[in-house]
Backbone as ProteinMPNN parsed JSONL, in Angstrom:
{"seq_chain_A": "MSKRHVLITGLPGVGKTTIVKKLCKELQTPISGFYTEEVRDSKNVRIGFDVVSVDESTRGVLARISDPNKNSKYTIGKYQVYLTEFEDCALLQLQGPDLLVIDEIGKMEMFSSKFKHEIELCFKQDRIVIATVPLKCNITLVEQLKKREDCQLFTVDKQNRNHIFQEILQFIKKINI", "coords_chain_A": {"N_chain_A": [[98.029, -13.905, 133.929], [98.976, -13.77, 137.23], [97.522, -12.775, 140.355], [99.227, -10.484, 142.288], [99.365, -8.245, 143.784], [97.868, -6.347, 146.429], [95.021, -4.516, 147.018], [93.427, -2.494, 149.3], [90.354, -1.281, 150.15], [87.78, 1.008, 151.19], [85.383, 2.903, 153.103], [86.291, 6.096, 154.619], [87.815, 5.806, 157.827], [87.052, 3.196, 158.402], [88.859, 1.207, 159.011], [91.095, 0.518, 157.468], [93.832, 1.307, 157.69], [94.439, 0.194, 160.173], [94.289, -2.527, 159.558], [96.434, -2.689, 157.756], [98.603, -2.092, 159.462], [98.46, -4.309, 161.189], [99.01, -6.36, 159.355], [101.671, -5.744, 158.721], [102.915, -6.387, 161.133], [102.37, -9.089, 161.354], [103.384, -10.449, 159.089], [106.219, -12.272, 158.231], [108.604, -11.13, 156.96], [110.944, -8.948, 155.302], [109.855, -5.589, 155.065], [109.036, -2.628, 153.364], [107.883, 0.79, 153.19], [105.019, 2.855, 154.018], [102.577, 4.202, 156.305], [99.626, 6.195, 156.817], [98.774, 8.396, 159.433], [96.439, 9.63, 161.741], [96.613, 12.834, 163.289], [96.106, 14.19, 166.399], [94.915, 16.781, 168.583], [95.358, 18.053, 171.983], [92.772, 17.922, 172.911], [91.734, 15.804, 171.667], [90.905, 16.271, 169.072], [90.957, 15.893, 165.609], [93.658, 17.13, 163.824], [95.202, 16.826, 161.634], [97.325, 14.866, 159.42], [99.962, 12.504, 159.46], [102.747, 10.969, 157.78], [104.146, 7.83, 158.202], [106.899, 5.697, 158.488], [106.893, 2.118, 157.949], [108.45, 0.806, 159.805], [108.418, 2.609, 161.76], [110.45, 4.439, 162.176], [110.724, 6.812, 160.89], [109.039, 9.862, 160.423], [106.797, 12.134, 158.905], [105.168, 15.215, 158.021], [102.017, 15.187, 156.521], [99.551, 16.562, 156.207], [97.843, 19.386, 157.629], [95.394, 21.153, 159.578], [94.269, 24.107, 158.059], [96.504, 26.792, 158.32], [96.985, 30.128, 158.829], [99.535, 31.185, 159.03], [101.183, 29.503, 157.706], [101.693, 28.661, 154.375], [100.282, 26.772, 151.975], [99.803, 25.701, 148.719], [98.253, 23.591, 148.171], [95.29, 22.087, 148.983], [92.86, 20.143, 150.735], [89.673, 20.086, 151.552], [89.506, 21.227, 154.812], [92.19, 21.006, 155.214], [95.653, 21.715, 154.751], [98.011, 20.556, 152.487], [101.265, 19.372, 152.743], [103.593, 19.099, 150.584], [106.449, 18.89, 150.262], [107.394, 17.965, 152.769], [105.938, 15.576, 152.911], [106.908, 14.188, 150.6], [109.649, 14.023, 151.245], [109.644, 12.131, 153.269], [107.936, 9.931, 152.447], [108.749, 9.092, 149.81], [111.279, 7.976, 150.131], [110.633, 5.674, 151.485], [109.592, 4.004, 149.6], [111.511, 2.508, 148.445], [113.465, -0.491, 148.636], [112.82, -3.694, 150.196], [111.193, -6.69, 148.779], [108.521, -6.584, 149.454], [106.12, -4.164, 149.648], [104.448, -1.608, 151.374], [101.847, 0.656, 151.066], [100.104, 3.135, 152.389], [98.451, 5.752, 152.14], [97.091, 5.648, 148.8], [95.868, 8.324, 147.835], [93.803, 11.32, 147.582], [95.244, 13.499, 148.788], [97.902, 12.627, 148.594], [98.191, 12.441, 145.849], [98.702, 14.978, 144.927], [101.376, 15.134, 144.594], [103.473, 14.825, 141.979], [105.822, 13.402, 141.772], [105.432, 11.318, 143.602], [103.234, 10.017, 142.437], [104.428, 9.12, 140.044], [106.375, 7.353, 141.099], [104.691, 5.437, 142.303], [103.445, 4.315, 140.056], [105.695, 3.076, 138.944], [106.324, 1.222, 140.976], [104.266, -0.681, 140.796], [104.921, -1.866, 138.453], [107.253, -3.183, 138.877], [109.055, -6.159, 139.951], [107.802, -6.929, 142.524], [105.852, -7.178, 145.513], [102.97, -5.376, 146.218], [101.138, -3.878, 148.762], [98.456, -1.922, 149.177], [96.444, 0.833, 150.296], [93.464, 2.285, 149.131], [91.12, 4.874, 148.224], [87.582, 4.258, 148.525], [85.599, 5.568, 147.036], [86.378, 7.697, 144.527], [87.786, 10.133, 142.302], [90.198, 9.597, 141.074], [92.395, 9.014, 138.631], [94.656, 7.24, 138.51], [94.169, 5.528, 140.724], [91.754, 4.313, 139.958], [92.677, 2.964, 137.697], [94.484, 1.176, 138.888], [92.708, -0.412, 140.377], [91.528, -1.846, 138.354], [93.487, -3.443, 137.316], [94.75, -6.593, 136.28], [96.558, -7.939, 137.86], [96.038, -7.211, 140.428], [94.433, -7.74, 143.508], [91.441, -6.861, 144.908], [90.238, -5.861, 148.021], [87.451, -5.093, 149.921], [86.75, -3.262, 152.718], [84.418, -3.08, 155.319], [82.102, -2.054, 157.925], [80.869, -4.408, 158.738], [82.566, -6.53, 157.987], [85.114, -5.951, 158.881], [86.39, -7.051, 161.105], [87.039, -9.647, 160.465], [88.102, -9.747, 157.887], [90.797, -9.291, 157.802], [92.171, -11.763, 158.22], [91.535, -13.075, 155.844], [92.828, -11.448, 153.952], [95.475, -11.724, 154.847], [95.912, -14.515, 154.435], [95.681, -14.575, 151.645], [97.935, -13.043, 150.895], [99.994, -14.654, 151.886], [99.771, -16.811, 150.154], [100.876, -15.793, 147.871], [103.467, -16.275, 148.039], [105.391, -15.045, 149.838]], "CA_chain_A": [[98.759, -13.118, 134.921], [98.465, -14.054, 138.57], [97.357, -11.61, 141.23], [100.36, -10.385, 143.193], [99.236, -7.014, 144.551], [96.666, -6.266, 147.242], [94.45, -3.194, 147.234], [92.44, -2.5, 150.373], [89.533, -0.089, 150.008], [86.667, 1.152, 152.119], [85.096, 4.282, 153.489], [87.213, 6.634, 155.632], [87.58, 5.434, 159.217], [86.526, 1.832, 158.545], [89.885, 0.323, 159.566], [92.097, 0.113, 156.475], [95.177, 1.47, 158.255], [94.581, -0.804, 161.237], [94.588, -3.798, 158.882], [97.801, -2.592, 157.223], [99.54, -2.204, 160.587], [98.442, -5.708, 161.639], [99.716, -7.145, 158.339], [103.114, -5.493, 158.887], [103.38, -7.11, 162.321], [102.15, -10.529, 161.198], [104.183, -11.018, 158.012], [107.595, -12.548, 158.647], [109.457, -10.825, 155.825], [111.284, -7.518, 155.278], [108.815, -4.746, 154.485], [109.263, -1.188, 153.312], [106.656, 1.519, 152.917], [104.534, 3.793, 155.017], [101.144, 4.35, 156.531], [99.24, 7.528, 157.262], [98.25, 8.348, 160.789], [95.781, 10.857, 162.187], [97.254, 13.602, 164.347], [95.059, 14.82, 167.2], [95.411, 17.728, 169.578], [95.163, 17.652, 173.383], [91.337, 17.705, 173.138], [91.409, 14.659, 170.82], [90.339, 16.739, 167.81], [91.893, 15.633, 164.516], [94.218, 18.352, 163.256], [95.967, 16.54, 160.43], [97.805, 13.518, 159.123], [101.394, 12.299, 159.256], [103.175, 9.767, 157.08], [105.042, 7.133, 159.123], [107.488, 4.493, 157.899], [106.35, 0.92, 158.583], [109.257, 0.473, 160.989], [108.157, 3.734, 162.652], [111.679, 5.196, 162.428], [110.649, 8.094, 160.19], [107.706, 10.479, 160.432], [106.734, 13.426, 158.227], [103.849, 15.842, 157.957], [101.276, 15.121, 155.27], [98.572, 17.657, 156.159], [97.376, 19.988, 158.872], [94.323, 22.128, 159.42], [94.801, 25.34, 157.484], [97.168, 27.711, 159.233], [97.279, 31.35, 158.072], [100.966, 31.475, 159.078], [101.844, 28.606, 156.757], [100.962, 28.754, 153.124], [100.422, 25.662, 151.047], [98.843, 25.888, 147.623], [97.495, 22.348, 148.031], [94.34, 21.903, 150.077], [91.734, 19.217, 150.648], [88.782, 20.5, 152.629], [90.111, 22.153, 155.778], [93.593, 20.642, 155.405], [96.717, 22.077, 153.838], [98.899, 19.423, 152.229], [102.659, 19.813, 152.687], [104.218, 18.152, 149.657], [107.879, 18.674, 150.498], [107.529, 17.104, 153.94], [105.421, 14.265, 152.526], [107.84, 13.541, 149.676], [110.905, 13.717, 151.946], [109.475, 10.908, 154.057], [107.281, 8.823, 151.739], [109.47, 8.586, 148.639], [112.364, 7.105, 150.599], [110.063, 4.415, 151.967], [109.177, 3.179, 148.464], [112.664, 1.707, 148.043], [113.715, -1.531, 149.616], [112.533, -5.117, 149.986], [110.227, -7.141, 147.789], [107.168, -6.312, 149.913], [105.953, -2.733, 149.826], [103.162, -1.188, 151.928], [101.537, 2.058, 150.773], [98.829, 3.531, 153.004], [97.454, 5.422, 151.163], [97.171, 6.313, 147.501], [94.645, 9.108, 147.913], [93.78, 12.676, 147.009], [96.339, 14.328, 149.297], [99.161, 12.107, 148.071], [98.232, 12.632, 144.402], [99.24, 16.297, 144.587], [102.792, 14.937, 144.294], [103.733, 14.13, 140.708], [106.903, 12.446, 142.033], [104.818, 10.158, 144.253], [102.432, 9.33, 141.42], [105.366, 8.425, 139.159], [106.954, 6.226, 141.84], [103.652, 4.415, 142.463], [103.327, 3.624, 138.768], [106.87, 2.202, 138.818], [106.237, 0.133, 141.957], [103.359, -1.717, 140.314], [105.537, -2.498, 137.279], [108.425, -3.934, 139.315], [108.838, -7.526, 140.423], [107.634, -6.899, 143.965], [104.457, -7.26, 145.946], [102.504, -4.118, 146.788], [99.905, -3.837, 149.541], [98.136, -0.498, 149.212], [95.074, 1.241, 150.556], [92.947, 3.262, 148.169], [89.76, 5.296, 148.58], [86.474, 3.514, 147.922], [84.994, 6.431, 146.022], [87.274, 8.809, 144.196], [87.955, 10.429, 140.881], [91.636, 9.597, 140.84], [92.621, 8.124, 137.49], [95.599, 6.181, 138.857], [93.508, 4.573, 141.619], [90.8, 3.531, 139.161], [93.476, 2.066, 136.858], [94.996, 0.106, 139.75], [91.591, -1.296, 140.725], [91.185, -2.663, 137.181], [94.623, -4.27, 136.893], [94.566, -8.031, 136.45], [97.461, -8.46, 138.88], [95.643, -6.652, 141.727], [93.266, -8.292, 144.201], [90.794, -5.791, 145.661], [89.477, -6.229, 149.211], [86.656, -3.973, 150.414], [86.528, -3.336, 154.161], [83.274, -2.33, 155.823], [81.904, -2.28, 159.358], [80.443, -5.783, 158.979], [83.619, -7.533, 157.772], [86.446, -5.469, 159.252], [87.01, -7.873, 162.145], [87.508, -10.943, 159.955], [88.724, -9.664, 156.561], [92.244, -9.328, 157.989], [92.648, -13.135, 157.99], [91.387, -13.349, 154.412], [93.914, -10.731, 153.27], [96.722, -12.36, 155.259], [96.028, -15.79, 153.725], [95.93, -14.285, 150.238], [99.332, -12.614, 150.765], [100.855, -15.828, 152.104], [99.724, -17.633, 148.934], [101.691, -15.16, 146.825], [104.834, -16.779, 148.306], [106.288, -14.068, 150.476]], "C_chain_A": [[98.16, -13.397, 136.295], [98.404, -12.768, 139.388], [98.502, -11.607, 142.236], [100.334, -9.113, 144.03], [97.896, -7.008, 145.278], [96.26, -4.806, 147.366], [93.36, -3.329, 148.286], [91.672, -1.188, 150.278], [88.403, -0.108, 151.021], [86.474, 2.611, 152.445], [86.116, 4.779, 154.509], [86.814, 6.182, 157.039], [87.107, 4.012, 159.448], [87.558, 0.85, 159.085], [90.951, -0.133, 158.595], [93.521, 0.199, 157.045], [95.431, 0.471, 159.375], [94.938, -2.158, 160.641], [96.024, -3.79, 158.366], [98.823, -2.757, 158.346], [99.605, -3.638, 161.104], [99.179, -6.607, 160.65], [101.224, -6.979, 158.497], [103.679, -6.261, 160.068], [103.342, -8.625, 162.116], [103.086, -11.166, 160.163], [105.641, -11.122, 158.436], [108.545, -12.356, 157.465], [109.817, -9.339, 155.882], [110.233, -6.72, 154.505], [109.308, -3.309, 154.455], [107.918, -0.52, 153.044], [106.258, 2.417, 154.064], [103.032, 3.653, 155.208], [100.878, 5.78, 156.959], [98.56, 7.394, 158.611], [97.605, 9.691, 161.123], [96.618, 11.518, 163.276], [96.139, 14.345, 165.075], [95.678, 15.766, 168.218], [95.072, 17.233, 170.987], [93.699, 17.411, 173.732], [90.803, 16.563, 172.278], [90.681, 15.048, 169.525], [91.38, 16.498, 166.716], [92.334, 16.952, 163.895], [95.045, 18.089, 161.998], [96.355, 15.089, 160.308], [99.321, 13.543, 158.978], [101.594, 11.061, 158.398], [104.271, 9.149, 157.947], [105.587, 5.886, 158.433], [106.976, 3.264, 158.637], [107.172, 0.478, 159.783], [109.186, 1.582, 162.047], [109.402, 4.547, 163.0], [111.631, 6.6, 161.828], [109.214, 8.58, 160.172], [107.799, 11.823, 159.725], [105.304, 13.932, 158.204], [103.259, 15.633, 156.568], [100.341, 16.319, 155.168], [98.244, 18.137, 157.56], [96.209, 20.907, 158.553], [94.951, 23.432, 158.964], [95.304, 26.302, 158.548], [97.531, 28.967, 158.439], [98.764, 31.715, 158.073], [101.784, 30.583, 158.161], [101.02, 28.628, 155.484], [101.283, 27.565, 152.236], [99.389, 25.859, 149.95], [97.975, 24.646, 147.408], [96.576, 22.173, 149.228], [93.297, 20.851, 149.706], [90.838, 19.57, 151.822], [89.466, 21.508, 153.526], [91.607, 21.922, 155.972], [94.494, 21.218, 154.322], [97.642, 20.872, 153.71], [100.305, 19.965, 152.018], [103.474, 18.809, 151.88], [105.677, 17.871, 149.966], [108.096, 17.724, 151.662], [107.065, 15.684, 153.633], [106.429, 13.524, 151.646], [109.145, 13.15, 150.367], [110.811, 12.42, 152.738], [109.016, 9.737, 153.181], [108.113, 8.245, 150.599], [110.623, 7.678, 149.027], [111.856, 5.731, 151.002], [109.647, 3.487, 150.825], [110.318, 2.338, 147.906], [112.783, 0.545, 149.02], [113.257, -2.902, 149.201], [111.43, -5.399, 148.968], [108.783, -6.901, 148.19], [107.06, -4.841, 150.284], [104.545, -2.436, 150.323], [102.988, 0.301, 151.661], [100.144, 2.369, 151.314], [98.84, 5.05, 153.123], [97.782, 6.08, 149.836], [95.857, 7.078, 147.376], [94.81, 10.511, 147.361], [94.944, 13.533, 147.493], [97.663, 13.92, 148.67], [99.308, 12.387, 146.567], [98.616, 14.043, 143.978], [100.704, 16.186, 144.176], [102.967, 14.163, 142.992], [104.864, 13.114, 140.873], [106.341, 11.165, 142.652], [104.021, 9.348, 143.235], [103.335, 8.516, 140.486], [105.964, 7.194, 139.845], [105.946, 5.103, 142.048], [103.493, 3.623, 141.18], [104.492, 2.661, 138.57], [106.773, 0.995, 139.753], [105.356, -1.011, 141.457], [103.888, -2.406, 139.057], [106.72, -3.374, 137.667], [108.03, -5.325, 139.798], [108.836, -7.54, 141.953], [106.147, -6.962, 144.275], [104.094, -5.945, 146.625], [101.197, -4.366, 147.532], [99.593, -2.357, 149.712], [96.681, -0.282, 149.604], [94.711, 2.337, 149.564], [91.539, 3.658, 148.586], [88.717, 4.443, 147.871], [85.875, 4.301, 146.769], [85.946, 7.584, 145.766], [87.266, 9.019, 142.688], [89.433, 10.535, 140.556], [91.931, 8.548, 139.769], [93.543, 6.962, 137.851], [94.943, 5.121, 139.739], [92.526, 3.709, 140.829], [91.525, 2.556, 138.233], [94.013, 0.89, 137.673], [93.898, -0.898, 140.088], [91.24, -2.24, 139.581], [92.322, -3.582, 136.726], [94.359, -5.745, 137.197], [95.45, -8.612, 137.544], [97.169, -7.9, 140.274], [94.382, -7.341, 142.25], [92.7, -7.19, 145.095], [89.986, -6.376, 146.814], [88.756, -4.981, 149.702], [86.33, -4.198, 151.885], [85.29, -2.506, 154.497], [83.069, -2.683, 157.295], [81.508, -3.716, 159.672], [81.597, -6.775, 158.878], [84.986, -7.142, 158.331], [87.135, -6.309, 160.317], [87.51, -9.219, 161.63], [88.185, -10.866, 158.587], [90.251, -9.684, 156.647], [92.794, -10.721, 157.679], [92.576, -13.509, 156.516], [92.522, -12.692, 153.621], [95.254, -11.383, 153.583], [96.93, -13.682, 154.515], [96.315, -15.581, 152.24], [97.405, -13.911, 150.029], [100.277, -13.781, 150.929], [100.867, -16.743, 150.89], [100.565, -17.064, 147.802], [103.146, -15.597, 146.962], [105.776, -15.699, 148.815], [107.33, -14.841, 151.247]], "O_chain_A": [[96.951, -13.266, 136.483], [99.138, -11.811, 139.138], [98.725, -12.588, 142.945], [101.19, -8.923, 144.893], [96.917, -7.586, 144.807], [97.059, -3.963, 147.771], [92.477, -4.179, 148.172], [92.266, -0.11, 150.32], [88.118, -1.138, 151.632], [87.305, 3.453, 152.103], [86.743, 3.971, 155.195], [85.635, 6.175, 157.393], [86.79, 3.649, 160.58], [87.195, -0.223, 159.566], [91.657, -1.099, 158.882], [94.313, -0.731, 156.893], [96.542, -0.044, 159.501], [95.8, -2.86, 161.169], [96.747, -4.774, 158.522], [99.803, -3.485, 158.19], [100.686, -4.131, 161.424], [99.896, -7.519, 161.061], [101.971, -7.955, 158.416], [104.812, -6.738, 160.008], [104.184, -9.351, 162.643], [103.529, -12.3, 160.346], [106.219, -10.16, 158.941], [109.206, -13.298, 157.027], [109.066, -8.55, 156.456], [109.785, -7.129, 153.433], [109.923, -2.833, 155.409], [106.937, -1.186, 152.713], [107.05, 2.701, 154.962], [102.327, 3.068, 154.386], [101.781, 6.489, 157.406], [97.868, 6.416, 158.89], [98.156, 10.75, 160.824], [97.253, 10.839, 164.083], [95.332, 15.038, 164.457], [96.813, 15.577, 168.657], [94.56, 16.127, 171.157], [93.405, 16.766, 174.739], [89.593, 16.368, 172.166], [89.935, 14.249, 168.959], [92.547, 16.855, 166.875], [91.513, 17.777, 163.496], [95.534, 19.028, 161.369], [95.813, 14.209, 160.977], [99.888, 14.493, 158.437], [100.71, 10.209, 158.304], [105.2, 9.834, 158.376], [104.826, 5.107, 157.86], [106.655, 3.346, 159.823], [106.64, -0.163, 160.69], [109.822, 1.491, 163.097], [109.416, 5.262, 164.002], [112.409, 7.472, 162.216], [108.287, 7.806, 159.936], [108.76, 12.567, 159.919], [104.354, 13.163, 158.351], [103.923, 15.873, 155.56], [100.338, 17.018, 154.155], [98.352, 17.396, 158.538], [96.05, 21.375, 157.425], [96.027, 23.813, 159.424], [94.625, 26.583, 159.536], [98.3, 28.889, 157.48], [99.21, 32.472, 157.211], [102.945, 30.875, 157.874], [99.79, 28.616, 155.526], [102.421, 27.384, 151.804], [98.227, 26.153, 150.231], [97.075, 24.646, 146.568], [97.041, 22.117, 150.366], [92.914, 20.695, 148.546], [91.221, 19.367, 152.974], [89.954, 22.534, 153.052], [92.227, 22.577, 156.809], [94.153, 21.213, 153.139], [98.008, 20.249, 154.707], [100.521, 20.886, 151.229], [103.974, 17.816, 152.407], [106.099, 16.715, 149.934], [108.885, 16.785, 151.563], [107.702, 14.711, 154.036], [106.764, 12.371, 151.915], [109.688, 12.076, 150.11], [111.796, 11.692, 152.861], [109.642, 8.677, 153.179], [108.174, 7.026, 150.441], [110.913, 6.711, 148.323], [112.571, 4.737, 150.873], [109.378, 2.309, 151.057], [110.111, 1.542, 146.99], [112.244, 0.61, 150.125], [113.289, -3.253, 148.022], [110.83, -4.493, 148.389], [107.893, -7.003, 147.346], [107.81, -4.339, 151.121], [103.565, -2.941, 149.774], [103.86, 1.108, 151.984], [99.137, 1.921, 150.766], [99.227, 5.566, 154.171], [98.641, 6.958, 149.758], [94.863, 6.551, 146.876], [95.828, 10.842, 146.753], [95.57, 14.227, 146.691], [98.453, 14.772, 148.262], [100.423, 12.551, 146.073], [98.835, 14.288, 142.792], [101.215, 17.061, 143.477], [102.642, 12.978, 142.921], [104.874, 12.083, 140.2], [106.73, 10.062, 142.27], [104.133, 8.123, 143.187], [103.038, 7.362, 140.177], [106.048, 6.122, 139.245], [106.312, 3.93, 141.975], [103.414, 2.395, 141.21], [104.298, 1.548, 138.08], [107.104, -0.125, 139.362], [105.674, -2.18, 141.676], [103.346, -3.432, 138.646], [107.149, -4.218, 136.879], [106.857, -5.625, 140.021], [109.739, -8.086, 142.587], [105.304, -6.815, 143.391], [104.817, -5.462, 147.495], [100.272, -4.982, 147.003], [100.371, -1.621, 150.319], [95.807, -1.091, 149.293], [95.528, 3.187, 149.21], [90.837, 2.876, 149.227], [88.939, 3.966, 146.758], [85.67, 3.776, 145.674], [86.277, 8.349, 146.671], [86.795, 8.179, 141.922], [89.864, 11.448, 139.852], [91.739, 7.35, 139.982], [93.238, 5.813, 137.529], [95.147, 3.928, 139.515], [92.481, 2.494, 141.022], [91.046, 1.445, 138.006], [94.001, -0.25, 137.21], [94.138, -2.106, 140.084], [90.708, -3.325, 139.818], [92.125, -4.413, 135.84], [93.811, -6.088, 138.244], [95.134, -9.664, 138.1], [97.96, -8.09, 141.198], [93.399, -7.501, 141.527], [93.409, -6.651, 145.945], [89.159, -7.267, 146.62], [89.375, -3.931, 149.879], [85.712, -5.198, 152.251], [85.133, -1.38, 154.024], [83.787, -3.52, 157.841], [81.785, -4.198, 160.77], [81.615, -7.766, 159.607], [85.925, -7.935, 158.257], [88.362, -6.276, 160.418], [88.322, -9.867, 162.291], [88.794, -11.848, 158.164], [90.925, -10.048, 155.684], [93.78, -10.846, 156.953], [93.465, -14.188, 156.001], [93.104, -13.31, 152.73], [96.077, -11.574, 152.688], [98.025, -13.936, 154.015], [97.099, -16.32, 151.646], [98.046, -14.401, 149.1], [101.259, -13.894, 150.195], [101.879, -17.391, 150.621], [100.925, -17.786, 146.872], [103.964, -15.315, 146.086], [106.849, -15.486, 148.249], [108.204, -14.242, 151.874]]}, "name": "protein", "num_of_chains": 1, "seq": "MSKRHVLITGLPGVGKTTIVKKLCKELQTPISGFYTEEVRDSKNVRIGFDVVSVDESTRGVLARISDPNKNSKYTIGKYQVYLTEFEDCALLQLQGPDLLVIDEIGKMEMFSSKFKHEIELCFKQDRIVIATVPLKCNITLVEQLKKREDCQLFTVDKQNRNHIFQEILQFIKKINI"}
């Protein structure tokens, strides 16, 4: 079985999303999917995360700092996760062309059983998936993906983040996009 999927991992804040955005701009092929983006307030303090389609036409809320006026039963640290808003945006982005970008398959996203099911299907279909995953996690699906024979894992760190992009790009081009 040849490797046809790309998993990008690394510690939070190391540049995984930046690499994904650069790949979307560089690859000359139709792409569907989404990336997650930090949301900051006027004082540049991170207050949450949004999910954004790769073409940037659609945006939805993934998480926000806990708000007593809004009640979500899903929380990660100080963030409330808003599944309905996330699913309304992200699940639509998983349909489409042969190249799919998923940034990220992480703890917040795994609260959604619909999302988890769709991710499992995406890796079984005849398409190429580029996904970011946490470096350290206890998420069964992520650990299973990391062990798949058809997935190539790239680990981003502060030492290689400026040049690993080219390595990932060349690998994807060899898959025959």
